[in-house]
N, C-alpha and C positions, 0 to 999 in steps of 0.2 A: 494888936500891938503897938504899940505910940513908941514912934524917938524923941528923943531928947539929944540935943547938944549943948555939955558943958561951956561954958562964955572960950575957953584956948579954943574949942572944936571950931565953936563960931567962927571966933576969927582967924582960925586957919579954913576954912570954909571960901569964908570972903577973900583972903587970901588969894589965896588958889583959884578961886574965882577970873580974877585978875593977870591972873599969868598963862599967858598962851603957851607957854615950856611944860606946864605939869599937864600932862596930860590923863594920867591914870596912879591910882594909889587904892592903899589898903586904909580900913577901917578898926581902931580899936578900940575898945569898949570893954560894958557886961552887961549881961541879962540882969534884969531887975523886977523878977514881978512881971507883972504885963512893962514893961519897959525895955527900952534898950537905949543905955545910954552910948551915945560913942563921946569916946574921951580923946582922940587925938584922930587924925588923918593923916596919912604917911604915904606921902607922894613917892612914888616908885614904878618904872617904865614898864610894863607889860604887854602883850598884846594874844593873839590869837596862839601862836605859835610855842610862845614860853611862857607861858601863864601853867603849864605842870609844874616845869621847874622853879619858877620863882613862888609862888602859891604856897608849892608844898613845902619849900625852903623858911619861910614866913613861919608855916603853918607848927615847923618841928622844931622852932627857937623857944624856949622854954617863958622868957619874958615874954612874948607876942603871942603865941599859938593860943593859949586859953583867952587872951583876950582879942583876936581877931573873928570882926560881927559882919566884915563885907568888904568892899568894894566901891572906889568911887571910880566916875569916869567925867574927863573936863573936859569940850568942845570936840571931843569923839564919840561917837555910835558907841554906844555900850554893844558888847558884843554875850551872844550865849559857852555857855563853859560849865562841865558836871562839877567843876571845883566850888561853883557859886551855890549851887543849892541851897538852899535856906539861908541864905546870906542873902542882908541888905546891900541895895545897892542905891548911890547918888548920882542923876546924873545932872551936874551942876552947870546951871543954866542961867539966863539974866531973862525975867528978874526974878525970878526964884525956882531954887532947883526940885528935880522929881524925886521919891521916894518911892522906891519900888522893893521888894521882895523877888527871890527867884524858887518858882517852884518845882518840881518834881516834874511836873510837864512840861517841863525847861523855857518857861517863860516868865517875862520879864512883868512883876504882874502889881499895880500902884499900891501904895499902899495908901485907902480913903481915911481923908480926916487928921491927917497927920498935921502938928504943926508944932515942927518943932522950937524948941526953947533956950532962949539961953540965962533964963535964971536955973541951975540947976547948984 
């Protein structure tokens, strides 16, 4: 599986990386063959205690739920949640973000060989 960022998502990622007050949010996009296309980073505050309610609300939205591919963490450590199983997670950091998948074993697995591209 390869991750690709649209130009808009790439710009959002760069902006979020520079804003310390944006700590968490959702990744919206789509699965196309062997690619996960991230189209939008949607900042929204969540934590271990409220992720069930917030993830469920986002997932139930007709315009967002089908496009939900994962979450991002900026300047805060990622945490484990059953809501993230099979999701993509971006841990935004300098100089390069880390891209992970959340496995059924409840572990963050780094996605090897991922090179997000801006040219979609």
